[in-house]
C-alpha positions as CSV (number, residue, x, y, z in Angstrom):
1,M,-15.7,15.9,-54.9
2,I,-14.1,15.7,-51.5
3,D,-15.0,18.5,-49.1
4,K,-11.5,18.8,-47.7
5,M,-12.5,22.0,-45.8
6,F,-14.7,19.8,-43.6
7,Y,-11.8,17.8,-42.4
8,K,-9.6,20.8,-41.9
9,T,-12.2,22.5,-39.8
10,L,-12.8,19.3,-37.8
11,L,-9.2,18.7,-37.1
12,K,-8.4,22.4,-36.3
13,N,-10.9,22.2,-33.4
14,T,-9.9,18.7,-32.2
15,F,-6.6,19.0,-30.3
16,S,-5.5,21.0,-27.3
17,S,-1.9,20.6,-28.2
18,P,-0.1,21.8,-31.4
19,V,-0.2,19.2,-34.1
20,K,1.0,18.6,-37.6
21,I,-1.5,16.9,-40.0
22,T,-0.5,15.3,-43.3
23,F,-3.5,14.7,-45.5
24,W,-4.0,11.9,-48.0
25,D,-2.8,14.2,-50.9
26,G,0.4,15.1,-49.2
27,E,-0.6,18.6,-48.0
28,E,0.7,19.4,-44.5
29,V,-1.1,21.7,-42.0
30,H,0.1,22.9,-38.6
31,Y,-2.5,23.6,-36.0
32,G,-1.8,25.3,-32.6
33,D,1.1,27.5,-31.5
34,G,4.6,26.1,-31.0
35,E,6.4,22.9,-32.0
36,P,4.0,20.0,-32.8
37,H,3.6,17.5,-29.9
38,F,2.8,14.8,-32.4
39,K,2.0,14.2,-36.1
40,L,-1.0,12.6,-37.7
41,I,-0.8,11.1,-41.2
42,F,-4.0,10.4,-43.0
43,R,-3.3,7.7,-45.6
44,D,-6.9,7.8,-46.9
45,I,-10.2,9.6,-46.3
46,I,-12.5,8.7,-43.4
47,P,-16.1,8.8,-44.7
48,K,-17.6,12.1,-43.5
49,G,-20.9,10.4,-42.5
50,D,-19.1,8.0,-40.2
51,L,-17.3,10.9,-38.4
52,I,-20.6,12.7,-37.9
53,Q,-22.6,9.6,-36.8
54,N,-20.1,7.7,-34.6
55,P,-16.9,9.7,-34.3
56,S,-15.2,7.3,-31.8
57,I,-15.8,4.3,-34.0
58,A,-14.7,6.2,-37.1
59,F,-11.5,7.4,-35.5
60,G,-10.8,4.0,-33.8
61,E,-11.4,2.0,-37.0
62,A,-9.3,4.4,-39.0
63,Y,-6.4,3.8,-36.7
64,M,-6.9,0.0,-36.6
65,D,-7.0,-0.1,-40.4
66,G,-3.9,2.0,-40.8
67,V,-5.8,4.9,-42.4
68,I,-4.3,7.0,-39.6
69,E,-0.7,6.8,-38.6
70,V,0.7,8.5,-35.5
71,E,4.2,9.9,-35.1
72,G,4.7,10.5,-31.4
73,S,2.7,9.4,-28.4
74,L,-0.6,7.8,-29.2
75,K,-1.7,8.4,-25.6
76,E,-0.9,12.1,-26.0
77,V,-2.9,12.3,-29.2
78,V,-6.0,10.9,-27.4
79,A,-5.4,13.0,-24.2
80,S,-5.1,16.1,-26.4
81,M,-8.5,15.3,-27.9
82,Y,-10.1,14.7,-24.4
83,R,-8.6,18.0,-23.0
84,N,-10.3,20.0,-25.8
85,Q,-14.0,20.4,-25.0
86,E,-14.5,21.3,-28.7
87,S,-13.2,17.9,-29.9
88,F,-15.4,15.9,-32.2
89,L,-15.1,13.0,-29.7
90,S,-17.5,14.8,-27.4
91,N,-20.2,13.9,-29.9
92,S,-19.7,10.3,-29.0
93,K,-22.0,10.9,-26.0
94,I,-25.0,10.9,-28.3
95,Y,-24.3,7.2,-29.2
96,A,-23.4,6.4,-25.6
97,H,-27.0,7.1,-24.4
98,L,-28.3,4.6,-27.0
99,L,-26.1,1.9,-25.7
100,K,-27.5,2.3,-22.2
101,R,-30.7,0.5,-23.3
102,I,-29.0,-2.8,-24.1
103,S,-30.0,-5.4,-21.5
104,N,-27.2,-7.7,-20.2
105,T,-29.1,-11.0,-19.6
106,S,-27.2,-13.9,-18.0
107,K,-26.4,-15.3,-21.5
108,R,-25.4,-12.0,-23.0
109,S,-23.2,-11.3,-20.0
110,K,-21.4,-14.6,-20.4
111,D,-20.9,-14.0,-24.1
112,N,-19.6,-10.5,-23.5
113,V,-17.1,-11.7,-20.9
114,A,-15.9,-14.5,-23.2
115,F,-15.5,-11.8,-26.0
116,H,-12.9,-10.0,-23.9
117,Y,-11.5,-12.4,-21.3
118,D,-11.3,-15.6,-23.2
119,I,-8.9,-14.4,-25.8
120,G,-6.5,-16.7,-24.1
121,N,-4.6,-16.8,-20.9
122,D,-1.3,-16.9,-22.8
123,F,-2.1,-13.5,-24.4
124,Y,-2.7,-11.9,-21.0
125,K,0.3,-13.5,-19.4
126,L,2.5,-11.6,-21.9
127,W,1.8,-8.1,-20.6
128,L,0.1,-8.5,-17.2
129,D,2.3,-9.0,-14.1
130,E,3.0,-12.4,-12.6
131,T,-0.2,-12.3,-10.4
132,M,-2.4,-12.0,-13.6
133,T,-4.2,-9.1,-12.0
134,Y,-6.2,-7.2,-14.6
135,S,-7.4,-4.1,-12.7
136,C,-6.1,-0.9,-11.3
137,G,-2.9,-1.2,-9.3
138,Y,-2.0,0.8,-6.1
139,F,1.3,2.6,-6.2
140,K,2.7,3.4,-2.8
141,T,5.8,4.8,-4.3
142,P,6.6,6.0,-7.8
143,N,9.1,3.2,-8.3
144,D,6.7,0.4,-7.5
145,S,6.8,-2.4,-10.1
146,L,3.5,-3.5,-11.7
147,K,3.6,-6.7,-9.6
148,T,4.2,-4.7,-6.4
149,A,1.4,-2.3,-7.3
150,Q,-1.1,-5.2,-7.9
151,Q,-0.1,-6.8,-4.6
152,N,-0.5,-3.5,-2.9
153,K,-4.0,-3.1,-4.4
154,V,-5.1,-6.6,-3.2
155,M,-3.8,-6.0,0.3
156,H,-5.4,-2.5,0.3
157,I,-8.8,-4.0,-0.5
158,L,-8.4,-6.9,2.0
159,K,-7.6,-4.4,4.7
160,K,-10.7,-2.4,3.8
161,L,-12.7,-5.6,4.1
162,N,-11.6,-5.8,7.7
163,L,-11.4,-9.6,7.5
164,Q,-11.4,-11.9,10.5
165,K,-10.2,-15.5,10.5
166,G,-13.0,-17.9,9.7
167,Q,-15.2,-15.4,7.9
168,S,-16.7,-16.1,4.5
169,L,-15.7,-13.9,1.5
170,L,-17.4,-13.8,-1.9
171,D,-15.5,-12.3,-4.9
172,I,-17.9,-11.4,-7.7
173,G,-15.8,-11.5,-10.9
174,C,-12.7,-13.0,-9.3
175,G,-10.5,-12.9,-12.4
176,W,-7.5,-15.2,-12.2
177,G,-7.9,-15.6,-8.4
178,E,-5.2,-13.4,-6.8
179,L,-7.5,-11.7,-4.3
180,I,-9.3,-14.8,-3.0
181,I,-6.0,-16.8,-2.8
182,T,-4.3,-14.0,-0.9
183,A,-7.3,-13.6,1.4
184,A,-7.3,-17.3,2.3
185,K,-3.5,-17.4,2.8
186,H,-3.2,-14.2,4.9
187,Y,-6.4,-14.0,6.7
188,G,-7.6,-17.6,7.0
189,V,-11.1,-16.8,5.5
190,K,-13.2,-19.1,3.4
191,A,-13.1,-17.5,0.0
192,T,-15.5,-18.1,-2.9
193,G,-14.8,-16.7,-6.3
194,I,-17.2,-16.6,-9.2
195,T,-16.5,-15.8,-12.9
196,L,-18.1,-16.1,-16.3
197,S,-14.7,-16.7,-18.0
198,E,-13.9,-20.3,-18.6
199,E,-10.2,-19.5,-19.0
200,Q,-10.1,-17.7,-15.7
201,Y,-12.2,-20.5,-14.0
202,E,-9.7,-23.2,-15.0
203,R,-6.7,-21.1,-13.9
204,V,-8.2,-20.4,-10.5
205,K,-8.8,-24.1,-10.0
206,E,-5.2,-24.8,-10.9
207,R,-3.9,-22.2,-8.5
208,T,-6.0,-23.4,-5.7
209,I,-4.5,-26.9,-6.0
210,E,-1.0,-25.5,-6.5
211,E,-1.3,-23.4,-3.3
212,Q,-2.9,-26.3,-1.4
213,L,-5.9,-24.2,-0.5
214,E,-8.8,-26.5,-1.4
215,D,-10.2,-26.3,2.1
216,L,-10.4,-22.5,2.0
217,V,-10.9,-21.5,-1.7
218,E,-13.6,-22.5,-4.1
219,V,-14.4,-21.1,-7.5
220,H,-17.6,-21.4,-9.6
221,L,-18.3,-20.7,-13.3
222,V,-21.6,-18.9,-12.6
223,D,-23.4,-15.6,-12.9
224,Y,-23.7,-13.8,-9.6
225,R,-27.5,-13.6,-10.1
226,E,-27.7,-17.4,-10.0
227,L,-26.3,-17.8,-6.4
228,K,-29.0,-19.0,-4.2
229,K,-29.5,-19.7,-0.5
230,R,-26.0,-18.5,0.5
231,Q,-24.8,-15.6,2.6
232,F,-21.3,-14.2,3.2
233,D,-19.7,-12.0,5.8
234,R,-17.8,-10.0,3.2
235,I,-18.4,-9.4,-0.5
236,V,-15.9,-7.8,-2.9
237,S,-16.1,-6.9,-6.6
238,V,-13.1,-5.6,-8.5
239,G,-13.6,-4.4,-12.1
240,M,-16.8,-6.3,-12.6
241,L,-19.5,-3.7,-12.2
242,E,-18.5,-2.0,-15.5
243,H,-19.9,-5.1,-17.2
244,V,-23.3,-5.1,-15.5
245,G,-25.0,-2.5,-17.6
246,Q,-27.1,0.5,-16.5
247,D,-30.4,-1.4,-16.5
248,H,-29.0,-4.1,-14.2
249,L,-27.3,-1.9,-11.6
250,P,-30.4,-2.1,-9.2
251,E,-30.3,-5.9,-9.6
252,Y,-26.6,-6.0,-8.6
253,F,-27.1,-4.0,-5.4
254,H,-30.2,-6.0,-4.5
255,K,-28.4,-9.3,-5.0
256,V,-25.4,-8.1,-2.9
257,N,-28.0,-7.2,-0.2
258,E,-29.4,-10.7,-0.4
259,L,-26.0,-12.4,-0.3
260,L,-24.6,-10.3,2.6
261,V,-25.2,-11.2,6.2
262,E,-26.7,-8.5,8.5
263,G,-23.8,-6.3,9.6
264,G,-21.8,-7.6,6.7
265,L,-19.4,-5.4,4.6
266,S,-18.8,-5.0,0.9
267,V,-16.0,-3.3,-1.0
268,L,-16.8,-2.2,-4.6
269,H,-13.9,-1.3,-6.9
270,T,-15.1,0.0,-10.2
271,I,-14.4,2.5,-13.0
272,T,-16.8,5.5,-12.6
273,S,-17.7,8.7,-14.4
274,P,-17.3,11.9,-12.3
275,R,-20.6,13.2,-13.8
276,E,-23.0,11.4,-16.1
277,G,-22.6,7.7,-16.7
278,G,-22.2,6.2,-20.2
279,T,-19.9,4.3,-22.5
280,N,-17.7,4.7,-25.6
281,A,-19.1,3.4,-28.8
282,W,-15.7,2.1,-30.0
283,I,-15.0,0.4,-26.7
284,D,-18.4,-1.2,-26.7
285,K,-17.9,-2.6,-30.2
286,Y,-14.4,-3.9,-30.0
287,I,-13.3,-4.2,-26.4
288,F,-16.1,-4.5,-23.8
289,P,-19.5,-5.2,-25.4
290,G,-22.3,-4.4,-23.1
291,G,-20.2,-2.2,-20.8
292,Y,-21.4,0.8,-19.0
293,I,-19.4,3.2,-16.8
294,P,-21.7,4.4,-13.9
295,S,-21.5,7.8,-12.4
296,V,-20.5,8.2,-8.7
297,S,-23.9,9.7,-7.9
298,E,-25.7,6.7,-9.4
299,L,-23.8,4.3,-7.2
300,V,-24.3,6.3,-4.1
301,N,-28.0,6.3,-4.8
302,H,-28.1,2.6,-5.3
303,T,-26.3,2.0,-2.0
304,T,-28.8,4.1,-0.1
305,D,-31.8,2.7,-2.0
306,N,-30.8,-0.7,-0.6
307,N,-30.4,0.7,2.9
308,F,-26.6,0.2,2.8
309,F,-24.4,2.4,5.0
310,L,-21.7,4.1,2.8
311,T,-18.6,4.3,5.1
312,D,-15.8,5.2,2.7
313,L,-15.1,6.4,-0.9
314,E,-11.6,6.7,-2.4
315,S,-10.5,7.7,-5.8
316,L,-7.6,5.9,-7.5
317,R,-7.8,7.7,-10.8
318,R,-4.0,8.4,-11.2
319,H,-3.2,4.9,-10.1
320,Y,-5.2,3.5,-13.0
321,A,-3.5,5.8,-15.5
322,K,-0.1,4.6,-14.3
323,T,-1.3,0.9,-14.4
324,L,-2.4,1.3,-18.0
325,D,0.9,3.0,-18.9
326,K,2.8,-0.1,-17.6
327,W,0.5,-2.5,-19.4
328,A,0.9,-0.5,-22.6
329,M,4.7,-0.6,-22.2
330,N,4.7,-4.4,-21.5
331,F,2.4,-4.9,-24.6
332,E,4.9,-3.0,-26.9
333,N,7.8,-5.0,-25.4
334,E,6.0,-8.3,-26.3
335,L,5.0,-7.4,-29.8
336,E,7.2,-10.1,-31.4
337,E,5.5,-12.8,-29.3
338,I,2.0,-11.3,-29.7
339,S,2.3,-11.1,-33.5
340,K,2.7,-14.9,-33.6
341,T,-1.0,-15.3,-32.8
342,K,-2.6,-11.9,-33.4
343,D,-2.7,-9.9,-36.6
344,E,-1.8,-6.2,-37.1
345,R,-5.3,-5.0,-36.8
346,F,-5.8,-6.7,-33.4
347,I,-2.4,-5.2,-32.2
348,R,-3.4,-1.7,-33.2
349,M,-6.8,-2.2,-31.6
350,W,-5.3,-3.2,-28.3
351,R,-2.6,-0.5,-28.5
352,L,-5.4,2.1,-28.9
353,Y,-7.4,0.6,-26.1
354,L,-4.6,0.7,-23.6
355,N,-3.4,4.2,-24.5
356,S,-6.8,5.8,-24.8
357,C,-7.9,4.4,-21.5
358,S,-4.8,5.8,-19.8
359,A,-5.5,9.2,-21.5
360,S,-9.1,9.1,-20.3
361,F,-8.1,8.6,-16.7
362,Q,-5.4,11.3,-17.0
363,A,-7.8,13.8,-18.4
364,G,-10.4,13.0,-15.7
365,N,-13.1,11.7,-18.1
366,I,-13.3,8.6,-15.9
367,D,-12.2,7.7,-12.4
368,L,-11.6,4.6,-10.4
369,S,-13.6,4.5,-7.2
370,Q,-13.5,2.2,-4.2
371,F,-16.7,2.2,-2.1
372,I,-17.1,0.6,1.3
373,F,-20.6,0.0,2.5
374,T,-22.3,-2.2,5.2
375,K,-25.6,-3.9,5.5
376,G,-27.0,-2.1,8.5
377,P,-24.7,-0.3,11.0
378,N,-21.4,-2.0,11.6
379,D,-19.6,-0.9,14.8
380,S,-16.8,-3.5,14.4
381,I,-15.0,-1.4,11.9
382,P,-12.2,0.7,13.5
383,M,-13.3,4.3,14.1
384,T,-10.4,5.8,12.0
385,R,-9.0,4.9,8.7
386,E,-5.6,3.9,10.1
387,Y,-6.5,0.2,9.8
388,M,-6.4,0.5,6.0
389,Y,-2.7,1.5,6.1
390,R,-1.1,-0.5,8.8
């Protein structure tokens, strides 16, 4: 016999917004005061044991499989769960701690990157902007397009790097190459990009030739840990640290120290947790295997442990929520094309991923932090932050 009261009690304490629930037998229940902000329809029963053991996986798979249908904003559904401290999703932290122990060796890191980034350049082209930048944008005005926001972000980071002509720049996890190509064109630096994604690697090589930048830009399909006997004036990493894993964070900072010249400067752009680091079980299983979101305090400790001088820290949390909203909108607008190569379960999975991440940034569960640190004191950096905004 189904213990329906368990599900009613669970859902009653799940949302911060008023909601209407339709159960598998047709019964409708209204939770919260006022008009429902959204409606959830349960086509079938989610196994009770799954909800107790791994709630984020149970909820995510139920949506992917069409067991749960949503009328209204999917983002608002997830945000409402996150805003409610009594939500069953908070139990996901139990599983998150277990995931910390997984070690991202060089081979596992390459496999994990391929799992997400080698889905196909054609897929990403459909909903990213023309620059193929797959990280948080920087919106100077509310009306900035996605492309403008991504170009703003690249220039914002390059200004923070305080680049000088002829310097060497390493981009750890260079994506499709927008940052290193822009750095070479605008600042005349010798830019090196490294990636573990074969699809990204091939596209960066193509772009380098198209832009006639072979003398200034090089790209390598290599793990950052395998770089030997080289040093750079500047090192940047955008959206890569999330894939390192908790056990390998000390290794990352040690390697950056080794690769950076004395007095050199590094900019780290990464998703962070305001409090304790961790990950989401559903995200780990279906989107970013091996991922780990570090806490701000963890990263500050790692910089000081390596005798780096932390000179600046900026939060771009709201910028990432807006970026994800634009990606989600583009994704929905391209469904006809996406459905030619991806099935319905994949589409629902990515819809949930984009919307739930936006909701998480909006709720403040996660943040986007940009750190600037130097190897030893660096007095060549301007004494005020004005140089970042000229």
